mmCIF file of the N, C-alpha and C atoms, coordinates in Angstrom:
data_MODEL
# 
_entry.id   MODEL 
# 
loop_
_atom_site.group_PDB 
_atom_site.id 
_atom_site.type_symbol 
_atom_site.label_atom_id 
_atom_site.label_alt_id 
_atom_site.label_comp_id 
_atom_site.label_asym_id 
_atom_site.label_entity_id 
_atom_site.label_seq_id 
_atom_site.pdbx_PDB_ins_code 
_atom_site.Cartn_x 
_atom_site.Cartn_y 
_atom_site.Cartn_z 
_atom_site.occupancy 
_atom_site.B_iso_or_equiv 
_atom_site.pdbx_formal_charge 
_atom_site.auth_seq_id 
_atom_site.auth_comp_id 
_atom_site.auth_asym_id 
_atom_site.auth_atom_id 
_atom_site.pdbx_PDB_model_num 
ATOM 1   N N  . MET A 1 1  ? -9.292  -18.856 -21.527 1.00 0.00 ? 1  MET A N  1 
ATOM 2   C CA . MET A 1 1  ? -8.062  -18.660 -20.236 1.00 0.00 ? 1  MET A CA 1 
ATOM 3   C C  . MET A 1 1  ? -6.819  -18.904 -20.969 1.00 0.00 ? 1  MET A C  1 
ATOM 4   N N  . HIS A 1 2  ? -5.735  -17.785 -20.740 1.00 0.00 ? 2  HIS A N  1 
ATOM 5   C CA . HIS A 1 2  ? -4.319  -18.327 -21.434 1.00 0.00 ? 2  HIS A CA 1 
ATOM 6   C C  . HIS A 1 2  ? -3.445  -17.658 -20.438 1.00 0.00 ? 2  HIS A C  1 
ATOM 7   N N  . PRO A 1 3  ? -2.246  -17.853 -20.338 1.00 0.00 ? 3  PRO A N  1 
ATOM 8   C CA . PRO A 1 3  ? -1.242  -17.277 -19.505 1.00 0.00 ? 3  PRO A CA 1 
ATOM 9   C C  . PRO A 1 3  ? -0.956  -15.742 -19.626 1.00 0.00 ? 3  PRO A C  1 
ATOM 10  N N  . PRO A 1 4  ? -1.014  -14.744 -19.078 1.00 0.00 ? 4  PRO A N  1 
ATOM 11  C CA . PRO A 1 4  ? -0.749  -13.300 -19.518 1.00 0.00 ? 4  PRO A CA 1 
ATOM 12  C C  . PRO A 1 4  ? 0.710   -13.341 -20.090 1.00 0.00 ? 4  PRO A C  1 
ATOM 13  N N  . LEU A 1 5  ? 0.550   -12.131 -21.013 1.00 0.00 ? 5  LEU A N  1 
ATOM 14  C CA . LEU A 1 5  ? 1.897   -12.196 -21.731 1.00 0.00 ? 5  LEU A CA 1 
ATOM 15  C C  . LEU A 1 5  ? 2.932   -11.653 -20.858 1.00 0.00 ? 5  LEU A C  1 
ATOM 16  N N  . GLU A 1 6  ? 2.897   -10.971 -20.090 1.00 0.00 ? 6  GLU A N  1 
ATOM 17  C CA . GLU A 1 6  ? 3.670   -10.375 -18.733 1.00 0.00 ? 6  GLU A CA 1 
ATOM 18  C C  . GLU A 1 6  ? 2.805   -10.033 -17.649 1.00 0.00 ? 6  GLU A C  1 
ATOM 19  N N  . VAL A 1 7  ? 4.043   -10.129 -16.549 1.00 0.00 ? 7  VAL A N  1 
ATOM 20  C CA . VAL A 1 7  ? 3.370   -10.248 -15.195 1.00 0.00 ? 7  VAL A CA 1 
ATOM 21  C C  . VAL A 1 7  ? 4.056   -9.268  -14.399 1.00 0.00 ? 7  VAL A C  1 
ATOM 22  N N  . VAL A 1 8  ? 3.510   -8.301  -13.862 1.00 0.00 ? 8  VAL A N  1 
ATOM 23  C CA . VAL A 1 8  ? 4.431   -7.230  -13.139 1.00 0.00 ? 8  VAL A CA 1 
ATOM 24  C C  . VAL A 1 8  ? 3.794   -7.073  -11.822 1.00 0.00 ? 8  VAL A C  1 
ATOM 25  N N  . ARG A 1 9  ? 4.630   -7.499  -10.981 1.00 0.00 ? 9  ARG A N  1 
ATOM 26  C CA . ARG A 1 9  ? 4.183   -7.382  -9.498  1.00 0.00 ? 9  ARG A CA 1 
ATOM 27  C C  . ARG A 1 9  ? 4.276   -5.884  -8.956  1.00 0.00 ? 9  ARG A C  1 
ATOM 28  N N  . VAL A 1 10 ? 3.263   -5.437  -8.023  1.00 0.00 ? 10 VAL A N  1 
ATOM 29  C CA . VAL A 1 10 ? 3.157   -3.839  -7.841  1.00 0.00 ? 10 VAL A CA 1 
ATOM 30  C C  . VAL A 1 10 ? 2.845   -4.030  -6.380  1.00 0.00 ? 10 VAL A C  1 
ATOM 31  N N  . SER A 1 11 ? 3.274   -2.747  -5.712  1.00 0.00 ? 11 SER A N  1 
ATOM 32  C CA . SER A 1 11 ? 2.988   -2.797  -4.391  1.00 0.00 ? 11 SER A CA 1 
ATOM 33  C C  . SER A 1 11 ? 1.645   -1.847  -4.041  1.00 0.00 ? 11 SER A C  1 
ATOM 34  N N  . GLN A 1 12 ? 1.142   -1.460  -4.858  1.00 0.00 ? 12 GLN A N  1 
ATOM 35  C CA . GLN A 1 12 ? -0.203  -0.334  -4.630  1.00 0.00 ? 12 GLN A CA 1 
ATOM 36  C C  . GLN A 1 12 ? -1.338  -1.040  -5.662  1.00 0.00 ? 12 GLN A C  1 
ATOM 37  N N  . PRO A 1 13 ? -2.443  -0.878  -5.201  1.00 0.00 ? 13 PRO A N  1 
ATOM 38  C CA . PRO A 1 13 ? -3.576  -1.341  -5.771  1.00 0.00 ? 13 PRO A CA 1 
ATOM 39  C C  . PRO A 1 13 ? -4.002  -0.781  -7.017  1.00 0.00 ? 13 PRO A C  1 
ATOM 40  N N  . ARG A 1 14 ? -3.504  0.533   -7.303  1.00 0.00 ? 14 ARG A N  1 
ATOM 41  C CA . ARG A 1 14 ? -3.875  1.660   -8.447  1.00 0.00 ? 14 ARG A CA 1 
ATOM 42  C C  . ARG A 1 14 ? -2.880  1.562   -9.253  1.00 0.00 ? 14 ARG A C  1 
ATOM 43  N N  . VAL A 1 15 ? -2.833  1.167   -10.045 1.00 0.00 ? 15 VAL A N  1 
ATOM 44  C CA . VAL A 1 15 ? -1.730  1.114   -11.132 1.00 0.00 ? 15 VAL A CA 1 
ATOM 45  C C  . VAL A 1 15 ? -1.908  1.879   -12.774 1.00 0.00 ? 15 VAL A C  1 
ATOM 46  N N  . ALA A 1 16 ? -0.990  2.207   -13.333 1.00 0.00 ? 16 ALA A N  1 
ATOM 47  C CA . ALA A 1 16 ? -1.221  2.780   -14.287 1.00 0.00 ? 16 ALA A CA 1 
ATOM 48  C C  . ALA A 1 16 ? -0.382  2.041   -15.470 1.00 0.00 ? 16 ALA A C  1 
ATOM 49  N N  . CYS A 1 17 ? -1.297  1.929   -16.939 1.00 0.00 ? 17 CYS A N  1 
ATOM 50  C CA . CYS A 1 17 ? -0.436  0.945   -18.057 1.00 0.00 ? 17 CYS A CA 1 
ATOM 51  C C  . CYS A 1 17 ? -0.366  2.163   -19.145 1.00 0.00 ? 17 CYS A C  1 
ATOM 52  N N  . ASP A 1 18 ? 0.564   2.002   -19.582 1.00 0.00 ? 18 ASP A N  1 
ATOM 53  C CA . ASP A 1 18 ? 0.391   2.521   -21.387 1.00 0.00 ? 18 ASP A CA 1 
ATOM 54  C C  . ASP A 1 18 ? 1.058   1.588   -22.420 1.00 0.00 ? 18 ASP A C  1 
ATOM 55  N N  . GLY A 1 19 ? 1.523   0.235   -21.810 1.00 0.00 ? 19 GLY A N  1 
ATOM 56  C CA . GLY A 1 19 ? 2.084   -0.521  -22.543 1.00 0.00 ? 19 GLY A CA 1 
ATOM 57  C C  . GLY A 1 19 ? 3.432   -0.353  -23.306 1.00 0.00 ? 19 GLY A C  1 
ATOM 58  N N  . ALA A 1 20 ? 4.054   0.398   -22.903 1.00 0.00 ? 20 ALA A N  1 
ATOM 59  C CA . ALA A 1 20 ? 5.415   0.759   -23.269 1.00 0.00 ? 20 ALA A CA 1 
ATOM 60  C C  . ALA A 1 20 ? 6.330   1.430   -22.448 1.00 0.00 ? 20 ALA A C  1 
ATOM 61  N N  . SER A 1 21 ? 5.877   1.154   -21.283 1.00 0.00 ? 21 SER A N  1 
ATOM 62  C CA . SER A 1 21 ? 6.736   1.892   -20.156 1.00 0.00 ? 21 SER A CA 1 
ATOM 63  C C  . SER A 1 21 ? 8.166   1.594   -20.208 1.00 0.00 ? 21 SER A C  1 
ATOM 64  N N  . ASP A 1 22 ? 8.464   0.276   -20.645 1.00 0.00 ? 22 ASP A N  1 
ATOM 65  C CA . ASP A 1 22 ? 9.691   -0.530  -20.522 1.00 0.00 ? 22 ASP A CA 1 
ATOM 66  C C  . ASP A 1 22 ? 10.225  -0.472  -21.869 1.00 0.00 ? 22 ASP A C  1 
ATOM 67  N N  . ILE A 1 23 ? 9.472   -0.108  -22.912 1.00 0.00 ? 23 ILE A N  1 
ATOM 68  C CA . ILE A 1 23 ? 10.063  -0.252  -24.474 1.00 0.00 ? 23 ILE A CA 1 
ATOM 69  C C  . ILE A 1 23 ? 10.790  0.861   -24.737 1.00 0.00 ? 23 ILE A C  1 
ATOM 70  N N  . PRO A 1 24 ? 12.034  0.576   -25.367 1.00 0.00 ? 24 PRO A N  1 
ATOM 71  C CA . PRO A 1 24 ? 12.544  1.891   -25.903 1.00 0.00 ? 24 PRO A CA 1 
ATOM 72  C C  . PRO A 1 24 ? 11.894  2.238   -27.122 1.00 0.00 ? 24 PRO A C  1 
ATOM 73  N N  . GLY A 1 25 ? 11.734  3.719   -26.990 1.00 0.00 ? 25 GLY A N  1 
ATOM 74  C CA . GLY A 1 25 ? 10.691  4.392   -28.076 1.00 0.00 ? 25 GLY A CA 1 
ATOM 75  C C  . GLY A 1 25 ? 9.487   4.771   -27.215 1.00 0.00 ? 25 GLY A C  1 
ATOM 76  N N  . GLY A 1 26 ? 9.279   4.631   -26.182 1.00 0.00 ? 26 GLY A N  1 
ATOM 77  C CA . GLY A 1 26 ? 8.001   5.022   -25.576 1.00 0.00 ? 26 GLY A CA 1 
ATOM 78  C C  . GLY A 1 26 ? 6.908   4.805   -26.071 1.00 0.00 ? 26 GLY A C  1 
ATOM 79  N N  . ALA A 1 27 ? 6.001   5.842   -25.627 1.00 0.00 ? 27 ALA A N  1 
ATOM 80  C CA . ALA A 1 27 ? 4.511   5.821   -25.829 1.00 0.00 ? 27 ALA A CA 1 
ATOM 81  C C  . ALA A 1 27 ? 4.159   5.544   -27.293 1.00 0.00 ? 27 ALA A C  1 
ATOM 82  N N  . ALA A 1 28 ? 4.853   5.867   -28.270 1.00 0.00 ? 28 ALA A N  1 
ATOM 83  C CA . ALA A 1 28 ? 4.586   5.716   -29.545 1.00 0.00 ? 28 ALA A CA 1 
ATOM 84  C C  . ALA A 1 28 ? 4.289   4.287   -30.149 1.00 0.00 ? 28 ALA A C  1 
ATOM 85  N N  . LEU A 1 29 ? 4.907   3.499   -29.162 1.00 0.00 ? 29 LEU A N  1 
ATOM 86  C CA . LEU A 1 29 ? 4.781   2.028   -29.671 1.00 0.00 ? 29 LEU A CA 1 
ATOM 87  C C  . LEU A 1 29 ? 3.577   1.461   -28.575 1.00 0.00 ? 29 LEU A C  1 
ATOM 88  N N  . GLY A 1 30 ? 3.063   1.972   -27.756 1.00 0.00 ? 30 GLY A N  1 
ATOM 89  C CA . GLY A 1 30 ? 2.365   1.299   -26.657 1.00 0.00 ? 30 GLY A CA 1 
ATOM 90  C C  . GLY A 1 30 ? 0.694   1.624   -27.129 1.00 0.00 ? 30 GLY A C  1 
ATOM 91  N N  . HIS A 1 31 ? -0.127  1.958   -26.046 1.00 0.00 ? 31 HIS A N  1 
ATOM 92  C CA . HIS A 1 31 ? -1.418  2.176   -26.058 1.00 0.00 ? 31 HIS A CA 1 
ATOM 93  C C  . HIS A 1 31 ? -1.698  3.406   -25.126 1.00 0.00 ? 31 HIS A C  1 
ATOM 94  N N  . PRO A 1 32 ? -3.239  4.049   -25.075 1.00 0.00 ? 32 PRO A N  1 
ATOM 95  C CA . PRO A 1 32 ? -3.091  5.138   -24.533 1.00 0.00 ? 32 PRO A CA 1 
ATOM 96  C C  . PRO A 1 32 ? -2.978  4.927   -22.783 1.00 0.00 ? 32 PRO A C  1 
ATOM 97  N N  . ARG A 1 33 ? -2.494  5.802   -21.819 1.00 0.00 ? 33 ARG A N  1 
ATOM 98  C CA . ARG A 1 33 ? -2.439  5.289   -20.629 1.00 0.00 ? 33 ARG A CA 1 
ATOM 99  C C  . ARG A 1 33 ? -3.783  5.133   -19.775 1.00 0.00 ? 33 ARG A C  1 
ATOM 100 N N  . ILE A 1 34 ? -3.829  3.951   -19.257 1.00 0.00 ? 34 ILE A N  1 
ATOM 101 C CA . ILE A 1 34 ? -5.156  4.053   -18.527 1.00 0.00 ? 34 ILE A CA 1 
ATOM 102 C C  . ILE A 1 34 ? -4.953  3.618   -17.248 1.00 0.00 ? 34 ILE A C  1 
ATOM 103 N N  . TYR A 1 35 ? -5.772  3.891   -16.432 1.00 0.00 ? 35 TYR A N  1 
ATOM 104 C CA . TYR A 1 35 ? -5.567  3.643   -14.761 1.00 0.00 ? 35 TYR A CA 1 
ATOM 105 C C  . TYR A 1 35 ? -6.351  2.388   -14.103 1.00 0.00 ? 35 TYR A C  1 
ATOM 106 N N  . LEU A 1 36 ? -5.700  1.180   -13.700 1.00 0.00 ? 36 LEU A N  1 
ATOM 107 C CA . LEU A 1 36 ? -6.541  0.121   -13.287 1.00 0.00 ? 36 LEU A CA 1 
ATOM 108 C C  . LEU A 1 36 ? -6.369  -0.127  -11.771 1.00 0.00 ? 36 LEU A C  1 
ATOM 109 N N  . GLN A 1 37 ? -7.585  -0.890  -11.326 1.00 0.00 ? 37 GLN A N  1 
ATOM 110 C CA . GLN A 1 37 ? -7.610  -0.900  -9.802  1.00 0.00 ? 37 GLN A CA 1 
ATOM 111 C C  . GLN A 1 37 ? -7.728  -2.305  -9.702  1.00 0.00 ? 37 GLN A C  1 
ATOM 112 N N  . ILE A 1 38 ? -7.055  -2.919  -8.626  1.00 0.00 ? 38 ILE A N  1 
ATOM 113 C CA . ILE A 1 38 ? -6.805  -4.189  -8.351  1.00 0.00 ? 38 ILE A CA 1 
ATOM 114 C C  . ILE A 1 38 ? -7.776  -4.662  -7.053  1.00 0.00 ? 38 ILE A C  1 
ATOM 115 N N  . ASP A 1 39 ? -8.904  -5.670  -7.304  1.00 0.00 ? 39 ASP A N  1 
ATOM 116 C CA . ASP A 1 39 ? -9.676  -5.800  -6.270  1.00 0.00 ? 39 ASP A CA 1 
ATOM 117 C C  . ASP A 1 39 ? -8.998  -6.987  -5.579  1.00 0.00 ? 39 ASP A C  1 
ATOM 118 N N  . GLU A 1 40 ? -10.171 -7.542  -4.876  1.00 0.00 ? 40 GLU A N  1 
ATOM 119 C CA . GLU A 1 40 ? -10.093 -8.440  -3.859  1.00 0.00 ? 40 GLU A CA 1 
ATOM 120 C C  . GLU A 1 40 ? -9.171  -9.836  -4.504  1.00 0.00 ? 40 GLU A C  1 
ATOM 121 N N  . HIS A 1 41 ? -9.479  -10.007 -5.705  1.00 0.00 ? 41 HIS A N  1 
ATOM 122 C CA . HIS A 1 41 ? -8.620  -11.152 -6.681  1.00 0.00 ? 41 HIS A CA 1 
ATOM 123 C C  . HIS A 1 41 ? -7.196  -11.036 -6.699  1.00 0.00 ? 41 HIS A C  1 
ATOM 124 N N  . GLY A 1 42 ? -6.883  -9.609  -6.293  1.00 0.00 ? 42 GLY A N  1 
ATOM 125 C CA . GLY A 1 42 ? -5.368  -9.644  -6.147  1.00 0.00 ? 42 GLY A CA 1 
ATOM 126 C C  . GLY A 1 42 ? -4.663  -9.200  -7.612  1.00 0.00 ? 42 GLY A C  1 
ATOM 127 N N  . TYR A 1 43 ? -5.187  -9.260  -8.715  1.00 0.00 ? 43 TYR A N  1 
ATOM 128 C CA . TYR A 1 43 ? -4.441  -8.466  -9.722  1.00 0.00 ? 43 TYR A CA 1 
ATOM 129 C C  . TYR A 1 43 ? -5.789  -8.391  -10.693 1.00 0.00 ? 43 TYR A C  1 
ATOM 130 N N  . VAL A 1 44 ? -5.335  -7.480  -11.716 1.00 0.00 ? 44 VAL A N  1 
ATOM 131 C CA . VAL A 1 44 ? -5.865  -7.141  -12.849 1.00 0.00 ? 44 VAL A CA 1 
ATOM 132 C C  . VAL A 1 44 ? -5.189  -7.335  -14.239 1.00 0.00 ? 44 VAL A C  1 
ATOM 133 N N  . ASP A 1 45 ? -5.872  -7.278  -15.385 1.00 0.00 ? 45 ASP A N  1 
ATOM 134 C CA . ASP A 1 45 ? -5.324  -7.357  -16.727 1.00 0.00 ? 45 ASP A CA 1 
ATOM 135 C C  . ASP A 1 45 ? -5.264  -6.009  -17.341 1.00 0.00 ? 45 ASP A C  1 
ATOM 136 N N  . CYS A 1 46 ? -4.631  -5.564  -18.156 1.00 0.00 ? 46 CYS A N  1 
ATOM 137 C CA . CYS A 1 46 ? -4.930  -4.440  -19.081 1.00 0.00 ? 46 CYS A CA 1 
ATOM 138 C C  . CYS A 1 46 ? -5.572  -4.772  -20.243 1.00 0.00 ? 46 CYS A C  1 
ATOM 139 N N  . GLY A 1 47 ? -6.530  -4.472  -20.747 1.00 0.00 ? 47 GLY A N  1 
ATOM 140 C CA . GLY A 1 47 ? -7.448  -4.882  -21.879 1.00 0.00 ? 47 GLY A CA 1 
ATOM 141 C C  . GLY A 1 47 ? -6.629  -4.496  -23.022 1.00 0.00 ? 47 GLY A C  1 
ATOM 142 N N  . TYR A 1 48 ? -5.796  -3.710  -23.000 1.00 0.00 ? 48 TYR A N  1 
ATOM 143 C CA . TYR A 1 48 ? -4.999  -3.478  -24.356 1.00 0.00 ? 48 TYR A CA 1 
ATOM 144 C C  . TYR A 1 48 ? -3.834  -4.228  -24.885 1.00 0.00 ? 48 TYR A C  1 
ATOM 145 N N  . CYS A 1 49 ? -3.040  -4.486  -23.766 1.00 0.00 ? 49 CYS A N  1 
ATOM 146 C CA . CYS A 1 49 ? -1.813  -5.445  -23.826 1.00 0.00 ? 49 CYS A CA 1 
ATOM 147 C C  . CYS A 1 49 ? -1.671  -6.615  -23.374 1.00 0.00 ? 49 CYS A C  1 
ATOM 148 N N  . ASP A 1 50 ? -2.772  -6.741  -22.470 1.00 0.00 ? 50 ASP A N  1 
ATOM 149 C CA . ASP A 1 50 ? -2.869  -8.173  -21.392 1.00 0.00 ? 50 ASP A CA 1 
ATOM 150 C C  . ASP A 1 50 ? -1.653  -8.317  -20.597 1.00 0.00 ? 50 ASP A C  1 
ATOM 151 N N  . ARG A 1 51 ? -1.121  -7.344  -20.326 1.00 0.00 ? 51 ARG A N  1 
ATOM 152 C CA . ARG A 1 51 ? -0.089  -7.223  -18.922 1.00 0.00 ? 51 ARG A CA 1 
ATOM 153 C C  . ARG A 1 51 ? -0.902  -7.267  -17.749 1.00 0.00 ? 51 ARG A C  1 
ATOM 154 N N  . ARG A 1 52 ? -0.303  -8.383  -17.268 1.00 0.00 ? 52 ARG A N  1 
ATOM 155 C CA . ARG A 1 52 ? -1.046  -8.426  -15.617 1.00 0.00 ? 52 ARG A CA 1 
ATOM 156 C C  . ARG A 1 52 ? -0.505  -7.870  -14.581 1.00 0.00 ? 52 ARG A C  1 
ATOM 157 N N  . PHE A 1 53 ? -1.040  -7.330  -13.506 1.00 0.00 ? 53 PHE A N  1 
ATOM 158 C CA . PHE A 1 53 ? -0.548  -6.585  -12.587 1.00 0.00 ? 53 PHE A CA 1 
ATOM 159 C C  . PHE A 1 53 ? -1.104  -7.197  -11.123 1.00 0.00 ? 53 PHE A C  1 
ATOM 160 N N  . VAL A 1 54 ? -0.034  -7.842  -10.621 1.00 0.00 ? 54 VAL A N  1 
ATOM 161 C CA . VAL A 1 54 ? -0.352  -8.738  -9.278  1.00 0.00 ? 54 VAL A CA 1 
ATOM 162 C C  . VAL A 1 54 ? 0.065   -7.927  -7.981  1.00 0.00 ? 54 VAL A C  1 
ATOM 163 N N  . LEU A 1 55 ? -0.779  -7.923  -7.275  1.00 0.00 ? 55 LEU A N  1 
ATOM 164 C CA . LEU A 1 55 ? -0.492  -7.070  -6.046  1.00 0.00 ? 55 LEU A CA 1 
ATOM 165 C C  . LEU A 1 55 ? 0.633   -8.039  -4.917  1.00 0.00 ? 55 LEU A C  1 
ATOM 166 N N  . ILE A 1 56 ? 1.205   -7.384  -4.747  1.00 0.00 ? 56 ILE A N  1 
ATOM 167 C CA . ILE A 1 56 ? 2.447   -8.416  -3.977  1.00 0.00 ? 56 ILE A CA 1 
ATOM 168 C C  . ILE A 1 56 ? 1.736   -8.470  -2.496  1.00 0.00 ? 56 ILE A C  1 
ATOM 169 N N  . GLY A 1 57 ? 1.669   -9.508  -1.922  1.00 0.00 ? 57 GLY A N  1 
ATOM 170 C CA . GLY A 1 57 ? 0.951   -10.011 -0.992  1.00 0.00 ? 57 GLY A CA 1 
ATOM 171 C C  . GLY A 1 57 ? -0.454  -10.248 -0.907  1.00 0.00 ? 57 GLY A C  1 
ATOM 172 N N  . GLY A 1 58 ? -1.004  -10.119 -2.271  1.00 0.00 ? 58 GLY A N  1 
ATOM 173 C CA . GLY A 1 58 ? -2.360  -10.309 -2.529  1.00 0.00 ? 58 GLY A CA 1 
ATOM 174 C C  . GLY A 1 58 ? -2.849  -11.791 -2.723  1.00 0.00 ? 58 GLY A C  1 
ATOM 175 N N  . ALA A 1 59 ? -4.069  -11.909 -3.049  1.00 0.00 ? 59 ALA A N  1 
ATOM 176 C CA . ALA A 1 59 ? -4.472  -13.222 -3.147  1.00 0.00 ? 59 ALA A CA 1 
ATOM 177 C C  . ALA A 1 59 ? -3.681  -14.004 -4.401  1.00 0.00 ? 59 ALA A C  1 
ATOM 178 N N  . ALA A 1 60 ? -3.408  -13.187 -5.513  1.00 0.00 ? 60 ALA A N  1 
ATOM 179 C CA . ALA A 1 60 ? -2.798  -13.911 -6.439  1.00 0.00 ? 60 ALA A CA 1 
ATOM 180 C C  . ALA A 1 60 ? -1.337  -13.960 -6.683  1.00 0.00 ? 60 ALA A C  1 
ATOM 181 N N  . ASP A 1 61 ? -0.497  -13.630 -5.502  1.00 0.00 ? 61 ASP A N  1 
ATOM 182 C CA . ASP A 1 61 ? 0.898   -13.314 -5.240  1.00 0.00 ? 61 ASP A CA 1 
ATOM 183 C C  . ASP A 1 61 ? 1.253   -14.885 -5.066  1.00 0.00 ? 61 ASP A C  1 
ATOM 184 N N  . GLY A 1 62 ? 2.104   -15.156 -6.136  1.00 0.00 ? 62 GLY A N  1 
ATOM 185 C CA . GLY A 1 62 ? 2.855   -16.617 -5.784  1.00 0.00 ? 62 GLY A CA 1 
ATOM 186 C C  . GLY A 1 62 ? 1.846   -17.854 -6.374  1.00 0.00 ? 62 GLY A C  1 
ATOM 187 N N  . VAL A 1 63 ? 0.846   -17.435 -7.147  1.00 0.00 ? 63 VAL A N  1 
ATOM 188 C CA . VAL A 1 63 ? -0.286  -18.250 -7.455  1.00 0.00 ? 63 VAL A CA 1 
ATOM 189 C C  . VAL A 1 63 ? 0.203   -18.527 -9.152  1.00 0.00 ? 63 VAL A C  1 
ATOM 190 N N  . ASP A 1 64 ? 0.005   -19.763 -9.820  1.00 0.00 ? 64 ASP A N  1 
ATOM 191 C CA . ASP A 1 64 ? 0.185   -20.157 -11.172 1.00 0.00 ? 64 ASP A CA 1 
ATOM 192 C C  . ASP A 1 64 ? -0.356  -18.924 -11.969 1.00 0.00 ? 64 ASP A C  1 
ATOM 193 N N  . GLN A 1 65 ? 0.048   -18.119 -12.645 1.00 0.00 ? 65 GLN A N  1 
ATOM 194 C CA . GLN A 1 65 ? -0.840  -17.250 -13.344 1.00 0.00 ? 65 GLN A CA 1 
ATOM 195 C C  . GLN A 1 65 ? -1.752  -17.734 -14.199 1.00 0.00 ? 65 GLN A C  1 
ATOM 196 N N  . GLY A 1 66 ? -0.896  -18.841 -15.032 1.00 0.00 ? 66 GLY A N  1 
ATOM 197 C CA . GLY A 1 66 ? -1.643  -19.609 -15.803 1.00 0.00 ? 66 GLY A CA 1 
ATOM 198 C C  . GLY A 1 66 ? -3.091  -20.401 -15.837 1.00 0.00 ? 66 GLY A C  1 
ATOM 199 N N  . THR A 1 67 ? -3.370  -20.398 -14.347 1.00 0.00 ? 67 THR A N  1 
ATOM 200 C CA . THR A 1 67 ? -4.402  -20.922 -14.106 1.00 0.00 ? 67 THR A CA 1 
ATOM 201 C C  . THR A 1 67 ? -5.599  -20.140 -13.526 1.00 0.00 ? 67 THR A C  1 
ATOM 202 N N  . LEU A 1 68 ? -5.297  -18.606 -13.356 1.00 0.00 ? 68 LEU A N  1 
ATOM 203 C CA . LEU A 1 68 ? -6.356  -17.824 -13.031 1.00 0.00 ? 68 LEU A CA 1 
ATOM 204 C C  . LEU A 1 68 ? -6.907  -17.062 -14.400 1.00 0.00 ? 68 LEU A C  1 
ATOM 205 N N  . PRO A 1 69 ? -8.181  -17.011 -14.278 1.00 0.00 ? 69 PRO A N  1 
ATOM 206 C CA . PRO A 1 69 ? -8.990  -16.159 -15.373 1.00 0.00 ? 69 PRO A CA 1 
ATOM 207 C C  . PRO A 1 69 ? -8.574  -14.859 -15.671 1.00 0.00 ? 69 PRO A C  1 
ATOM 208 N N  . ASP A 1 70 ? -8.761  -14.379 -16.991 1.00 0.00 ? 70 ASP A N  1 
ATOM 209 C CA . ASP A 1 70 ? -8.574  -12.760 -17.406 1.00 0.00 ? 70 ASP A CA 1 
ATOM 210 C C  . ASP A 1 70 ? -9.394  -12.196 -16.449 1.00 0.00 ? 70 ASP A C  1 
ATOM 211 N N  . ILE A 1 71 ? -8.976  -10.937 -15.565 1.00 0.00 ? 71 ILE A N  1 
ATOM 212 C CA . ILE A 1 71 ? -9.811  -10.293 -14.833 1.00 0.00 ? 71 ILE A CA 1 
ATOM 213 C C  . ILE A 1 71 ? -9.584  -8.797  -15.509 1.00 0.00 ? 71 ILE A C  1 
ATOM 214 N N  . HIS A 1 72 ? -10.494 -8.135  -16.324 1.00 0.00 ? 72 HIS A N  1 
ATOM 215 C CA . HIS A 1 72 ? -10.217 -6.774  -16.442 1.00 0.00 ? 72 HIS A CA 1 
ATOM 216 C C  . HIS A 1 72 ? -11.023 -5.802  -15.600 1.00 0.00 ? 72 HIS A C  1 
ATOM 217 N N  . GLU A 1 73 ? -10.753 -4.437  -15.342 1.00 0.00 ? 73 GLU A N  1 
ATOM 218 C CA . GLU A 1 73 ? -11.139 -3.807  -14.253 1.00 0.00 ? 73 GLU A CA 1 
ATOM 219 C C  . GLU A 1 73 ? -12.847 -3.635  -14.614 1.00 0.00 ? 73 GLU A C  1 
ATOM 220 N N  . GLY A 1 74 ? -13.400 -3.915  -13.307 1.00 0.00 ? 74 GLY A N  1 
ATOM 221 C CA . GLY A 1 74 ? -15.021 -3.680  -13.760 1.00 0.00 ? 74 GLY A CA 1 
ATOM 222 C C  . GLY A 1 74 ? -15.469 -5.289  -14.222 1.00 0.00 ? 74 GLY A C  1 
ATOM 223 N N  . SER A 1 75 ? -14.831 -6.214  -14.615 1.00 0.00 ? 75 SER A N  1 
ATOM 224 C CA . SER A 1 75 ? -15.366 -7.501  -14.763 1.00 0.00 ? 75 SER A CA 1 
ATOM 225 C C  . SER A 1 75 ? -15.598 -8.182  -13.774 1.00 0.00 ? 75 SER A C  1 
ATOM 226 N N  . ASN A 1 76 ? -16.364 -9.284  -13.799 1.00 0.00 ? 76 ASN A N  1 
ATOM 227 C CA . ASN A 1 76 ? -16.478 -10.253 -12.947 1.00 0.00 ? 76 ASN A CA 1 
ATOM 228 C C  . ASN A 1 76 ? -16.218 -11.844 -13.146 1.00 0.00 ? 76 ASN A C  1 
ATOM 229 N N  . PRO A 1 77 ? -15.147 -12.277 -12.909 1.00 0.00 ? 77 PRO A N  1 
ATOM 230 C CA . PRO A 1 77 ? -14.638 -13.538 -13.625 1.00 0.00 ? 77 PRO A CA 1 
ATOM 231 C C  . PRO A 1 77 ? -15.636 -14.643 -13.383 1.00 0.00 ? 77 PRO A C  1 
ATOM 232 N N  . ASP A 1 78 ? -16.628 -14.428 -12.073 1.00 0.00 ? 78 ASP A N  1 
ATOM 233 C CA . ASP A 1 78 ? -17.378 -15.558 -11.585 1.00 0.00 ? 78 ASP A CA 1 
ATOM 234 C C  . ASP A 1 78 ? -18.685 -15.809 -12.482 1.00 0.00 ? 78 ASP A C  1 
ATOM 235 N N  . VAL A 1 79 ? -18.794 -14.582 -13.250 1.00 0.00 ? 79 VAL A N  1 
ATOM 236 C CA . VAL A 1 79 ? -20.052 -14.635 -14.340 1.00 0.00 ? 79 VAL A CA 1 
ATOM 237 C C  . VAL A 1 79 ? -19.546 -15.184 -15.820 1.00 0.00 ? 79 VAL A C  1 
ATOM 238 N N  . HIS A 1 80 ? -20.117 -16.004 -16.350 1.00 0.00 ? 80 HIS A N  1 
ATOM 239 C CA . HIS A 1 80 ? -19.678 -16.610 -17.486 1.00 0.00 ? 80 HIS A CA 1 
ATOM 240 C C  . HIS A 1 80 ? -20.689 -16.131 -18.602 1.00 0.00 ? 80 HIS A C  1 
# 
């Protein structure tokens, strides 16, 4: 477990990540666009760039992100 490289607060549970949407030069510096679904944990991590998407008002909003396990879509953080 490590703190996410970047935390993005979002208003919708379905998000897209290409790793470069905010980088000058665009997609050439990112990764393939993927779509992620935030579940009941209130956040999801991109498996490519470790960007964390936190649902505004969700279970993880306002929580110290460094204390939460990595959750990639389809993974179960309760199974080790």
